[in-house]
C-alpha positions as CSV (number, residue, x, y, z in Angstrom):
1,M,1.0,-19.0,-37.3
2,S,3.5,-16.1,-37.9
3,T,0.6,-13.6,-37.7
4,D,-0.6,-15.1,-34.4
5,R,3.0,-15.0,-33.1
6,T,3.3,-11.4,-34.0
7,I,0.0,-10.5,-32.4
8,A,1.1,-12.5,-29.3
9,V,4.4,-10.5,-29.1
10,E,2.5,-7.2,-29.4
11,E,0.1,-8.3,-26.7
12,Q,3.0,-9.2,-24.4
13,K,4.6,-5.8,-25.0
14,R,1.4,-4.0,-24.2
15,K,0.9,-6.0,-21.0
16,G,4.5,-5.5,-20.0
17,L,4.2,-1.7,-20.5
18,R,1.0,-1.7,-18.4
19,V,2.8,-3.5,-15.6
20,A,5.8,-1.2,-15.7
21,F,3.7,1.9,-15.8
22,A,1.4,0.9,-13.0
23,V,4.2,-0.4,-10.7
24,S,6.5,2.6,-11.2
25,I,3.7,5.3,-10.9
26,G,2.1,3.5,-8.0
27,F,5.4,2.9,-6.1
28,T,6.6,6.5,-6.5
29,F,3.3,7.9,-5.4
30,A,3.2,5.6,-2.4
31,V,6.6,6.7,-1.3
32,Y,5.6,10.4,-1.8
33,A,2.5,9.9,0.3
34,G,4.6,8.3,3.1
35,A,2.9,4.8,2.8
36,I,4.1,2.4,5.5
37,V,4.0,-0.5,3.0
38,P,4.7,1.2,-0.3
39,F,4.9,-2.1,-2.3
40,L,1.4,-3.2,-1.5
41,G,-0.6,-1.2,-4.1
42,P,1.9,-1.8,-6.9
43,L,2.0,-5.5,-6.0
44,F,-1.8,-5.7,-6.3
45,A,-1.8,-3.8,-9.6
46,A,0.9,-6.0,-11.1
47,Q,-1.0,-9.2,-10.1
48,F,-4.3,-7.8,-11.6
49,L,-2.6,-6.8,-14.8
50,L,-0.6,-10.0,-15.3
51,G,-3.8,-12.1,-14.8
52,S,-5.3,-11.0,-18.1
53,S,-4.7,-8.9,-21.3
54,R,-8.2,-7.5,-20.9
55,P,-9.4,-5.2,-18.1
56,M,-11.5,-7.1,-15.6
57,P,-15.2,-6.2,-15.9
58,F,-16.3,-3.7,-13.3
59,G,-18.3,-6.3,-11.3
60,K,-15.4,-8.7,-11.2
61,T,-13.0,-5.9,-10.2
62,V,-15.2,-4.9,-7.3
63,G,-15.6,-8.6,-6.4
64,A,-11.9,-9.2,-6.3
65,A,-11.3,-6.1,-4.3
66,M,-14.1,-7.0,-1.8
67,V,-12.6,-10.6,-1.4
68,I,-9.2,-9.1,-0.5
69,L,-10.8,-6.6,1.9
70,I,-13.0,-9.2,3.5
71,A,-9.9,-11.4,3.9
72,G,-8.1,-8.6,5.6
73,I,-10.9,-7.8,8.0
74,A,-11.2,-11.5,8.8
75,M,-7.5,-11.7,9.5
76,M,-7.7,-8.7,11.7
77,A,-10.5,-10.2,13.7
78,L,-8.7,-13.5,13.9
79,T,-5.5,-11.8,15.2
80,N,-7.4,-9.7,17.7
81,L,-9.4,-12.6,19.1
82,F,-6.8,-15.4,19.0
83,G,-3.5,-13.6,18.8
84,D,-2.6,-14.5,22.4
85,R,-3.8,-18.1,22.0
86,P,-1.3,-19.8,19.6
87,A,-3.2,-23.1,19.1
88,P,-6.5,-21.9,17.8
89,F,-4.8,-19.0,16.0
90,L,-2.4,-21.2,14.0
91,L,-5.2,-23.7,13.3
92,L,-7.5,-21.0,11.8
93,L,-4.5,-19.5,10.0
94,G,-3.6,-22.9,8.6
95,L,-7.2,-23.5,7.4
96,T,-7.1,-20.2,5.5
97,Y,-3.8,-21.0,3.8
98,F,-5.1,-24.5,3.0
99,A,-8.2,-23.1,1.3
100,C,-6.0,-20.8,-0.8
101,F,-3.7,-23.6,-1.9
102,V,-6.6,-25.8,-2.7
103,A,-8.1,-23.0,-4.9
104,Q,-4.6,-22.6,-6.6
105,S,-4.2,-26.3,-7.3
106,A,-7.7,-26.4,-8.8
107,G,-6.9,-23.4,-11.1
108,K,-9.6,-21.2,-9.5
109,G,-9.5,-17.6,-8.3
110,G,-6.6,-16.5,-10.5
111,Q,-4.3,-13.8,-9.2
112,A,-6.7,-13.0,-6.4
113,V,-5.8,-16.2,-4.5
114,F,-2.2,-15.2,-4.2
115,L,-3.2,-11.7,-3.1
116,V,-5.5,-13.2,-0.4
117,L,-2.5,-15.2,0.7
118,V,-0.4,-12.1,0.9
119,V,-3.1,-10.4,3.0
120,A,-3.4,-13.5,5.3
121,I,0.4,-13.3,5.9
122,I,0.9,-9.6,6.3
123,V,-2.1,-8.7,8.5
124,P,-1.5,-11.3,11.3
125,L,2.3,-10.7,11.3
126,L,2.0,-6.9,11.5
127,G,-0.8,-7.1,14.1
128,I,1.3,-9.3,16.4
129,L,4.9,-8.1,15.8
130,N,4.1,-4.3,15.9
131,K,1.2,-3.2,18.1
132,D,1.6,0.4,16.9
133,L,0.7,-0.7,13.4
134,A,-2.2,-2.9,14.5
135,N,-4.7,-0.1,14.3
136,S,-3.5,1.0,10.9
137,I,-3.6,-2.4,9.2
138,L,-7.1,-1.9,7.8
139,S,-6.3,1.6,6.3
140,I,-3.0,0.2,4.8
141,L,-5.0,-2.7,3.2
142,V,-7.8,-0.5,1.9
143,T,-5.3,2.0,0.4
144,G,-3.4,-0.9,-1.2
145,V,-6.5,-2.5,-2.8
146,L,-7.9,0.9,-4.0
147,S,-4.6,2.1,-5.4
148,G,-3.9,-1.2,-7.1
149,T,-7.4,-1.2,-8.7
150,I,-7.0,2.4,-9.9
151,L,-3.6,1.7,-11.3
152,M,-4.9,-1.3,-13.2
153,W,-7.7,0.8,-14.9
154,L,-5.3,3.7,-15.6
155,A,-2.8,1.3,-17.2
156,Y,-5.5,-0.1,-19.5
157,A,-6.7,3.4,-20.4
158,I,-3.2,4.5,-21.4
159,F,-2.2,1.2,-23.1
160,P,-5.5,-0.2,-24.4
161,E,-5.9,-3.5,-26.1
162,P,-6.9,-3.3,-29.8
163,A,-10.7,-3.8,-30.3
164,G,-11.7,-7.2,-31.5
165,Q,-8.4,-8.9,-30.7
166,N,-8.5,-11.7,-28.3
167,L,-5.6,-14.1,-27.8
168,E,-6.2,-15.0,-24.2
169,A,-4.7,-18.3,-23.3
170,V,-7.3,-21.0,-23.5
171,S,-8.0,-22.6,-20.2
172,S,-7.3,-26.3,-19.9
173,G,-10.5,-26.6,-17.9
174,E,-11.1,-27.3,-14.2
175,R,-8.7,-29.7,-12.7
176,P,-9.2,-31.6,-9.5
177,P,-7.6,-30.0,-6.4
178,A,-4.4,-31.6,-5.3
179,L,-5.3,-31.9,-1.6
180,R,-2.1,-33.6,-0.4
181,R,0.0,-31.0,-2.1
182,A,-2.1,-28.2,-0.7
183,L,-1.8,-29.7,2.8
184,A,2.0,-29.9,2.3
185,N,2.1,-26.2,1.1
186,T,0.1,-25.2,4.1
187,G,2.5,-26.8,6.5
188,I,5.5,-25.2,4.7
189,L,4.0,-21.7,4.8
190,L,2.6,-22.0,8.3
191,T,5.9,-23.1,9.7
192,S,7.7,-20.1,8.1
193,V,5.1,-17.8,9.7
194,V,5.6,-19.4,13.1
195,I,9.4,-19.0,12.8
196,C,8.9,-15.3,12.0
197,L,6.5,-14.8,14.9
198,T,8.9,-16.3,17.3
199,S,11.9,-14.4,16.0
200,D,10.2,-11.0,16.4
201,N,11.9,-9.7,13.3
202,L,9.5,-7.4,11.3
203,T,11.7,-7.3,8.2
204,A,12.1,-11.1,8.0
205,A,8.4,-11.4,8.6
206,A,7.6,-9.2,5.6
207,V,10.1,-11.1,3.3
208,I,10.2,-14.8,4.2
209,P,6.6,-16.0,4.2
210,I,5.6,-14.0,1.1
211,T,8.7,-15.4,-0.7
212,V,7.7,-18.9,0.4
213,A,4.1,-18.5,-0.8
214,S,5.3,-17.0,-4.1
215,L,7.7,-19.9,-4.8
216,L,5.2,-22.6,-3.9
217,G,2.9,-21.2,-6.5
218,Q,5.7,-21.1,-9.1
219,L,6.7,-24.7,-8.4
220,D,3.5,-25.9,-10.0
221,V,4.8,-24.8,-13.4
222,A,8.2,-26.4,-12.9
223,G,8.8,-29.4,-15.1
224,S,11.9,-30.8,-13.4
225,S,14.3,-30.3,-10.5
226,R,16.6,-28.3,-12.8
227,A,13.7,-25.9,-13.6
228,A,13.0,-25.6,-9.9
229,V,16.6,-24.5,-9.2
230,G,16.1,-22.0,-12.0
231,L,13.1,-20.6,-10.1
232,V,15.3,-20.1,-7.0
233,L,18.0,-18.3,-9.0
234,V,15.6,-16.0,-10.8
235,N,13.8,-15.1,-7.6
236,L,17.1,-14.4,-6.0
237,F,18.0,-12.2,-8.9
238,G,15.0,-10.1,-8.0
239,G,16.5,-9.6,-4.6
240,V,19.9,-8.7,-6.1
241,L,18.2,-6.2,-8.4
242,A,16.6,-4.6,-5.3
243,S,20.0,-4.3,-3.6
244,V,21.6,-2.7,-6.7
245,A,18.6,-0.4,-7.1
246,Y,18.7,0.8,-3.5
247,A,22.5,1.4,-3.8
248,A,21.8,3.5,-6.9
249,L,19.1,5.4,-5.1
250,T,21.4,6.4,-2.3
251,L,23.7,8.1,-4.8
252,R,20.9,10.5,-5.9
253,P,17.8,10.1,-3.6
254,S,14.7,11.6,-5.2
255,L,11.3,10.7,-6.3
256,L,12.4,10.9,-9.9
257,S,15.2,8.4,-9.2
258,I,12.7,6.0,-7.6
259,F,10.4,6.3,-10.6
260,L,13.2,5.6,-13.1
261,I,14.7,2.8,-11.1
262,V,11.3,1.0,-10.6
263,L,10.4,1.6,-14.2
264,I,13.5,0.1,-15.6
265,V,13.3,-3.0,-13.4
266,A,9.6,-3.4,-14.0
267,L,10.2,-3.3,-17.8
268,L,12.9,-5.9,-17.4
269,L,11.0,-8.3,-15.2
270,G,7.4,-7.3,-16.0
271,G,8.0,-7.7,-19.8
272,R,9.0,-11.3,-19.2
273,A,6.3,-11.9,-16.7
274,A,3.7,-10.7,-19.3
275,G,4.5,-13.6,-21.7
276,R,2.7,-16.9,-22.0
277,S,5.7,-19.2,-21.5
278,K,6.2,-21.3,-18.3
279,D,8.8,-18.9,-17.1
280,A,6.3,-16.0,-16.9
281,A,5.3,-16.9,-13.4
282,V,8.9,-17.1,-12.4
283,F,9.6,-13.5,-13.5
284,A,6.4,-12.4,-11.8
285,G,7.8,-13.9,-8.6
286,A,11.1,-12.1,-9.2
287,L,9.2,-8.8,-9.6
288,T,7.3,-9.5,-6.3
289,T,10.7,-10.1,-4.5
290,F,12.1,-6.8,-6.0
291,L,9.0,-4.8,-4.9
292,I,9.0,-6.1,-1.4
293,L,12.8,-5.7,-0.8
294,F,13.1,-2.3,-2.5
295,G,9.8,-1.2,-0.7
296,L,11.2,-2.1,2.7
297,G,14.4,-0.1,1.9
298,V,12.4,3.1,1.4
299,S,9.6,2.3,3.8
300,P,9.1,4.3,7.1
301,L,8.3,0.9,8.7
302,P,10.0,0.8,12.1
303,G,13.4,-1.0,11.9
304,S,13.1,-1.7,8.1
305,S,16.0,0.6,7.2
306,A,18.2,-0.8,9.9
307,E,18.5,-4.2,8.0
308,S,21.2,-4.2,5.4
309,F,20.2,-5.4,1.9
310,A,22.8,-8.3,2.2
311,T,20.8,-9.5,5.2
312,R,17.5,-9.2,3.3
313,I,18.9,-11.2,0.4
314,V,19.9,-13.8,2.9
315,Y,16.3,-13.9,4.1
316,V,15.1,-14.4,0.5
317,G,17.7,-17.1,-0.2
318,A,16.8,-18.9,3.0
319,A,13.1,-18.7,2.2
320,L,13.6,-20.0,-1.4
321,I,15.8,-22.9,-0.3
322,Y,13.5,-23.8,2.6
323,A,10.4,-23.9,0.3
324,L,12.2,-25.9,-2.4
325,L,13.7,-28.4,0.0
326,F,10.5,-29.1,1.9
327,A,8.4,-29.2,-1.2
328,A,10.7,-31.9,-2.5
329,I,10.3,-33.8,0.8
330,L,6.6,-33.3,1.5
331,W,4.9,-33.1,-1.9
332,P,3.4,-36.4,-3.0
333,R,5.4,-38.4,-5.4
334,T,4.2,-38.4,-9.0
335,S,4.6,-41.0,-11.7
336,N,5.3,-38.5,-14.5
337,S,7.9,-35.8,-14.9
338,K,5.8,-32.9,-13.7
339,G,6.5,-31.4,-10.3
340,I,9.5,-31.3,-8.1
341,P,9.2,-34.7,-6.3
342,A,9.2,-36.7,-9.5
């Protein structure tokens, strides 16, 4: 048992180093290249790397990338065709979210499901709230998917897994999809998207729905209401880290500063997210929050720098409390201690 534990700790260290390397390199290069959404590629890479301690086979990697790209193209078409007709637009958007949440509840699709959710949130919101970016959405998405995939393979090349060692967590098998919970999650997420569309606030639109989607996925691993409150606090901690990091960057703005800041935070959060404990998903969510907020701070996205970090953290806090509150209200009651409503 002690040998297995030692191997598991070493595996976690290697996975954490891969995440920190990919996120810091990818983020710094995205800022250097003037990427409009610099957090997208690093976010994709982090999700790919946290999904497994082994590199995905080439075919599976291509398949995951194609699913994300196809989802982006479909969302672009949906936005172009129905963006000015709210009823069918929201209905189709809701069906997309519902399919993703059903897949999540059944334990299928892995990290790719969350990435498809991110794409299904970002593409329609950018397409409607900023017409100037509408024509660039596909190139932004392609760049994010390609850079995330390249970063994943590069991280495995630099921090390889020892040959013959396989301690991947054993799957508990397929579980039936929780349709009522998926329906509730769809309503919670879709409502947050509608609020952002009507407020015409691009920064809020980039923060609130993704935070809501992230927390809804994390709530599945929460064993009690106290654990759920812990989820909120850790995710909020990711936003506070982003604020502190941006303040440090303003003191000495440079690409090296960006690299070091993101590397330190990614080591802190990514190392915990690489573990097998229940709180791993929580720290992965905190890393997502950090990447989004810090990315908006350095992004050339119109109006993103005008928002103070205090305001952005308020957005994150509001999104977390909103998702937790409505999950407690709308999720079906359970007879055991698992889940928030119990």
